[in-house]
N, C-alpha and C positions, 0 to 999 in steps of 0.2 A: 622583580625590583621590590623595595619593602613601601610599605605604607598605602599602597593601591587597594589595600581592603578582600586579602587574600585570607585571612582569620576570620571577618565581620563576616565573610559569604559561608564558612565553613560553620559559624554559629547559628546562622540561618537555618544552614542543613541539618546541624544538631541537632537544635529547636525543631525541628519538623521533625524529623526521625523518631524525639522525646512523644510527642504527641499521635505518631501511627504507629504503636506497639504491636501490632498485628503483622508488622512486615519483617521484621528483623528479634532476636532474639537477645542478641546482647549488641548493646552500645558504648564504643571504649574514646573517650578523648584522653590523648595526650600529648602534651606541648613537650616539642624535643629540646629545643634551643641551641644555642653554638656550643657549650659545654658536653656533647654530647656522648654519652659511652653506653655501652651494651648492658652492663651490670645496672646502670640506672633505669634505662628503658624498660629491662626485665622487671624491675621492682615497680614502677610505673604500672605497668599491665596489669601484674601480680593484683596489686590494691585496687585497683578496677577491678579485679574478679574475685574479690576479698579473700585473699588469700594470702599468706607470708610464706616465700620463698626462704627455705632453709641457708644462713651461711654458708654452712659444711659443704653446700652443693657447688661442685661447677657448673663453667658458663654452659658446658654442653647438656648436662644434667637437668639444670634448670631450664633451657628450652626445650627440650623433649618433656618437662614438666608441661610447662604455656602451652605448646600444642596440642597436648593429649585435652587438657581444659577445656581451651577454644573449638577444639572437633567436637567435644561433651555437649556443649551447651548450644549445637547447632549454626544456627545464620548467622553471621553477625558483620558490624559493621567499627573499624578500627581509624578512627582519625587522628592522622600524624600531624600536628602544627609545627611550622617551624624548624623545618628539617634543614640542616646547614651542608652535611656530608653526607655520601651516599655510605651504606650498610648492608650487610645483611639480612636479610629476614627470617633465613633459616636461623642465622645464628643466636637471634634473640628468641627465635620461637613463637613467629606470627605461619600459620600454614599456607599452602597456596588457599586463593579466596575461589574455593569453586563450589557448587550448592548454594548458589545464590550470596553467598559471602561478599562482604567488598573492604577495600583498602583505600582511603583516602588520605593524601597527605601535600602540603602547602611548603613551598621554598622558593626562594628568592635563584636558583641556582636551575639551569635547564640541562643540564650535565647531570645533578641529582637524578631528574628525572627518567633521562635516559639510560643510566647506567642501573635503575631500580625496575627495570622494564615499565613503566606506567604511561598512559594517555595525557599526553599531553595536554592542557588548558591553559593558554596564556590570557591571562588577565592585563589587560592595559590600562597605563592612567587616564583619569581625566582630560578631558578635553583642556586646553589653559583656560578657557573664560568661568568654565566649571570650578576649576581645582581653583582660583582665584575666589570664586565665591565661597568653596566650603572653607578656605584657607582665611580668609578673612570673616567669616563667621566663627569659626574656632579660636583665633587668635584677637583679634578685634581691629580694628581700621586704623586705630591710631599709629600702627606699623606704619604704614603710609607716612607718616609725617617724619620721618626719618631720611635724611639726605642722603642714604645707602642704605642695604643692606647685609652688609659684611661683618663676620664671615656670615651666612647664612642661618647657618646649626647656634651659633655662639645667640644669636636675636631668639630662636626658639627656646634657648634654654633660659631666656632671660624672662621671655614673657612664661614659662614655667614656673621659675622663679618667684615670678609677680603672684600668682596663683597661690605661691607658697608664704609669700608675706603678708599676703593679705589676708591671710588668717588671723593674723595679732596675736591671736592667743598662742603664748608659750607653750602650754601642755596638748595643746590641738597639733601644733608644730609637731614637740617632740613623738607623740603618737604617729603623724606620718610618715617621720624618718625611721621608727623602730619598724615600721613596717616593710624597711627596705633591708633590714638583718635576714630576711628571708630568700631563697634564688630568684635569681630571676624567670619570670614566666608562672612562678609558683603559684597556686591554686589554693590561700590556706584559708580554711576552716574561719567564719566571721567569730565564732566563739574562743579561737586557739587567740587571735590576734586581740578580742575583749581582755580575755585572761592575764595576756601578758602586758597591758596596758595598764590593768588594777595590780598588776605586781609590782611595776614600774612606779606605782604611785602617781601616775595622771589621771586615774579618777579618785575623785576621794570618795576617804571612807563613809559610808551611808548605813541603817539601821540594817538592812538585808544583802544575801546575795544577789539576790534577784533585782535588788532596785540599782548595786552597783552594775552587773551584768545590762541595764537597760541604759543605765548612763553613757558606760561604755559604747552600745550600738548607736547611741543617739551623737558622739564625737564622730565616728566612722561614718555614720550617714551623713556627716558635714563634709566628709574628705571625700564623698561618694560626688558630694551636689557640687563638690568647687571640682572635678572631672581629675581629681586627684588618685581615686580609688576605681576600678572595674568592680562589677559583682559577676559572680558566677554561679550559677543550680549544678552542684555535683551530687544527685542520687535525691533529691530533696535537702540539701544541705546545701548554706546560702555560703559561698567562699569569697575570696577578696583579692583581685590581683593588684600590679602594678603595670602599667606600661611599660614597656622598654626606656621609652626616652625620659620620661617621669621617675624612674628608677636610678635614671643616670645622675638625672638631677640631684634624684637624695643623696648617692654617693659624691657628687662633686662637694656636695654641702658636709657632710660628715666625715669628707677628708680632711677638714679647715677648723669647724665648731660648730656644735660639738664634734668630737673626734671618735671617731666608731673605726673599728678594724673588720671589713665584713670581706669576708673568704669560701662563699657560701654556695657547695657545688661546683665548683670547678677543680675537680680530680685531685685534690692535694693526697699526697702521702705522708705528710706531715704536717706537723705546725707551721708556722710564718717565722720566718727568721725573726732572731730575740731584737734586732731595731729596726724592726715594727710594732715591737709591743712598747711603746711611749708611754710615757708617764702620766700625759694626759688622756690618755685610751678613758673612756667610759664605758664601750658596749664592744663584745666581740664575737661575732658571728664566724662560726666554721663549720655547722650543718652540711649533710646530707655532700659530706666529702666518705664516697664509701670506702675507700683503702686509706682512709687517716690513720695513723699512729700517733703517739706520743713516747718517743723517746727517753728511755729509763737514764739516759745522760745531760737530759735537757738545762736549761738555767733555769731558775724559777723566774717567771717575769715580772718584773719589776712594775708593777703598775698600780700605785695607793691609791686610786679614784673610780677603776672598773669597777662598775656595780650591775653588768649584764657577761654572764659568760655560756654561750650557747652552742654545743657540743653534742648534738642530737643526731642519731643516723650515720653512724662515722662508725672507722672498726677497732675500735679504742677499746684493747682487753685490759690492759693497766694503764695506772696514773703514778707517777712519782711519787715520794713522801711527802717532796718540798714545793709541790708545785704550787700550791696555792699560798705558798707561806707569805707572799709580799701581795697580797689582795685582800687588805683587811677592809675593803670597804664592800666586796662582792655580796650582791643580794640576792641575784637569780641564777642560779647553776642547774642547767639544761643538761644532761648525760643519757637521756633516755636512749632506747633501742640501738644499744651498744653493747657487744658481747662483754663487758667488761666483769671480772672474777671478785676483785677484791675495788677495795674504793680506800686512800689514802686515810690514816688517824688525824690529818690534818684537816682535813674537813671540819673535824668537833671543833675546831678552834675558830668557825668563821662566826661569830658573836653576832653579825649586821645581815646572816642569810636570812630572809625570808619565803623563798620559793625554793622548794630542790626535787628536783623531776629526773626518778629513775625508771621510771616505766618501760615495760618489755625491754629491760635490763636480764636476760634471761638467763645467765649465767652467775646472775647474783646472788652467793648466800648469803650474804652479812652487812649490816651496815652496822658501822662506828657510831660509839655514843652520839645522842643528838640532846645530853642534858644541858650544854652549854648553850643550844641554838631558844633562845627564849623568845629573837625574835620571829622566828619558823611561823608561816602562815599558811603555810599549800605544803604539803607533802605527799608525795605521787609513787607508790611503791607497787602499782599492778602491774602483776605475767612478769613479778621475778623470782628468785627460788630461796628468798628465804624462808629458816624454817622458827622464827619466832620474832616478835617484834623487835624494835631496836630498843637497847638499852636508854634509859633515860626519858621515853616518848612521851613516858607523863607529867615531865614537864614543863610538855610544848603550851604552855597556857592562852596564848595568844593564837593558836593554831585554831582557821577555819575550813582548810581542806584536806582529808586525808581519803586518800584511795588505797585501800590492800584488797583489789578484785584479783581475781585470777591467779592466787597464790596456791596450788596445790597442796604443798607443804606445811600451809600455816593451818595447824590447825583449828584453833582457839587463842582468843583474847583475855589476857589473864585479867584477875577481875583488878579495880584498883587504877586503871589505867586512863578509858574511856568516860570513867564519870570526873577526870579530872581536866578535861577538854571543854570547859564553859561554853567556848567560843566559836565551839563547831557550828559549821552551818552546810556543810557538805559531809556526809560520811557513807563512805561505799567499801564495805567488809567483804561482799560477796562470799565464799564457802565458809570461812571460818567461824567457828561456834562463839555466840557471843549472850551475855546474858543479862536479860530485860532491864535490872535495876542499874547497869552502867548506861543505858541510853536513856531510860524515863525521865532522868533530869535535866537532859541537853534541851535546854528549854529554847536556843538560839536555832536549833536544827531545822532546815529546810528541806532539804534532799538525804534520804536515806536505803540504803539496801543493806540488808543482812539478812542472817541464817539466827534462827532460836532453836532450841528443845522442844519436844514435846514430853509428855509424862502425864496422861488424865489432863487435868484442870491447870495444867501449867502455867506460872504468872506471865507468859507470853500476853496473856489477857488485860493484863495490866496497861503495857503498852497500847493495847488495839485500842483500850477505852480511852487513853489520853489522845490516840489520834481522831476521836468520835467527837471530843470537843473542838467547837468550831476554832479558837483560836490556841488551840494547843495541838503538838506533834506538826511532823513534814509536810510540806504542802504535795511533795510529791515523793513513793515509795516502792519498793518492790521489797515484801517480807516473806521471806520462805519459813517455813514452820515444819519442823521435824528432820529427816535424815538430809545429808547431804546434797548439797545441788548436782543435777545432771551436767557434766563438765562443756557438752556441747550441746547446754539449753540455748536458747532461741534470745534474743535481745527484746524487752517486751518495750513496748512503743508506748503503748497506757502509763500514765507516770502512777496509778495507784493501784498496785496489785499484790495478792499474799495469794502463793502458795502453799497448801498444805500437804506433804509429801512425808510418809513413814512408811516403817514395817508391821503389821498387826489391825487390831481392831480401832475403831473411834466410832463414838455415837454422835450422831448428825448436832443434837444439843453441846455439842461440843466447840463445834465450830464457830467460834466467834469474829465477829465483821462488823466494823465500823460503818457509819452510816454515807461516808464519801468513795468508797470502795467501788474501783470500776472494772476488774478482772478480778476472776476467783479461779484458781486452778485446783484442781485435788486428784493425786494422783496415788497408783502402787499402795492400794491398801483393801483392809473389810472397813465395810460400811455399814452401821448399826441404825437404820432411819427412827426416828420417832415414830409411836403407837398411833399418833396422831395424823399421823402423814407431814409434818411440819418440817421443813427443811433450814436447816441454819438457827442460829439465833441473832438479833440485832440487838446494836451494843446500847439505843436510843428509837425513842418514838416515832424517827422521823422513816425508818424502813432503808429500801435499797434501791433509791430513785435515780443514783447514778451508776448501779449495775448494767454494764451491757454485754459481758462474756464472760458465760462459765465453759470450763474445759475440762473433763472428764477423762481421766488418761489411766488406764491396766487397771480397772476397780477390779479385784478377785472376787468379791464375794459382796452382794447388798442386800441385807437383812429385811424383814417385814414392807 
């Protein structure tokens, strides 16, 4: 039976196991839901293990890889919530739970438990009196003033919509409806929802990116306090989800006005039929349809006011040239996590586009010209296969967020591009070589990750000196000085970090550090220490009061 507290009980168990870290090596929670597929389940488990399964591998190979990973991890607990159909654990890649490992699942079907060899624990509903007390506490005693309760679920939806209507703020209501763009039972990182709301213009523009994130977080907290969103903690990341009934209510609203077309994680292999792409559509979401492709024969959807199009995590490897031709108001386009090899040049004509997400399109080697996309504020090309920055990128004068991390074949950012992007607040460059003078003038920069070369007292010190001034430079940074970054480096949790890494020798007085540095790493080099025994050179009289961690890796020789 639904609603008796199966998921709530599992959350209690999950939270308790998180505290008792000595009992199990791995704890994995996956919400399976109605539209279950082996491929989706494999991907969800792999992500909890921080691995990515190749799209090229077949189901059996992926299952073998998952099984090996879980065995290597040691004792594991896997919680599968909301299972509707029986399936083979072996097909997924879940090994037998021997040597102290455990598998728990919740389901409304006794047959599922029996077919999957589970020991059944039957949760009974509350006693009638207790159930009424809980119901009235949650829904409100005013419901008893109605002469009848017909039909029961319609009344529940009315009560839920009352909470929605009570929000009153139209932007807050639209923020809530945007959360329904994600799949049922999806646990979405809070920062992703905030970024979407910012891109949709639901958060007013403020002086800094951090201020906008804080305002967006405040909006989501209001939805949480109104019981329209639930919080979930996954690996110290705050995530949000919608209860099934709340999401159904949101889908009812968006089927009328404002009009959304939401087909997320439904196992689609093709886009919705032409008649579903009505002219009054404002947002479309078909994310996480892992087998979905776009036919070369599709007629371009006529959607003159469509603003948001989410097609991430599908199997899209090509898009017809005509596809975007009748979407003149498109502002947000998310094609991330697709094996797409080439983008249609018609993207270059989407002059109202403010957000273009292409991260983890690992087969994408080139992006069409961006010279006409002057409204673009966010561009994410992380983990693509581009060899050079897109043509016309220097004209994106309104760009605030640029992500060029994990692009193996992008060797450098040409001079004259970054210096033109004066509105940049977040710049993530990763391995590509950049010149200090390109970044030194970006006065609005709040977050920076990038690499500089090193040649004696090269001008990377200019930027470090800028960091040393309290009111200049980003408040979060990871700066690499020297040779290219190791591809397998770990992500830094400390937000103010400098990594010196180069072949050859270096004198310690050449290692210049700003006062607010929190972490320093020096690796793979010959080091010549100062004769007076001093280490490093502070850029101000403040010293290094915030420095909490120094890592020394693969030093080949130390003099003096």
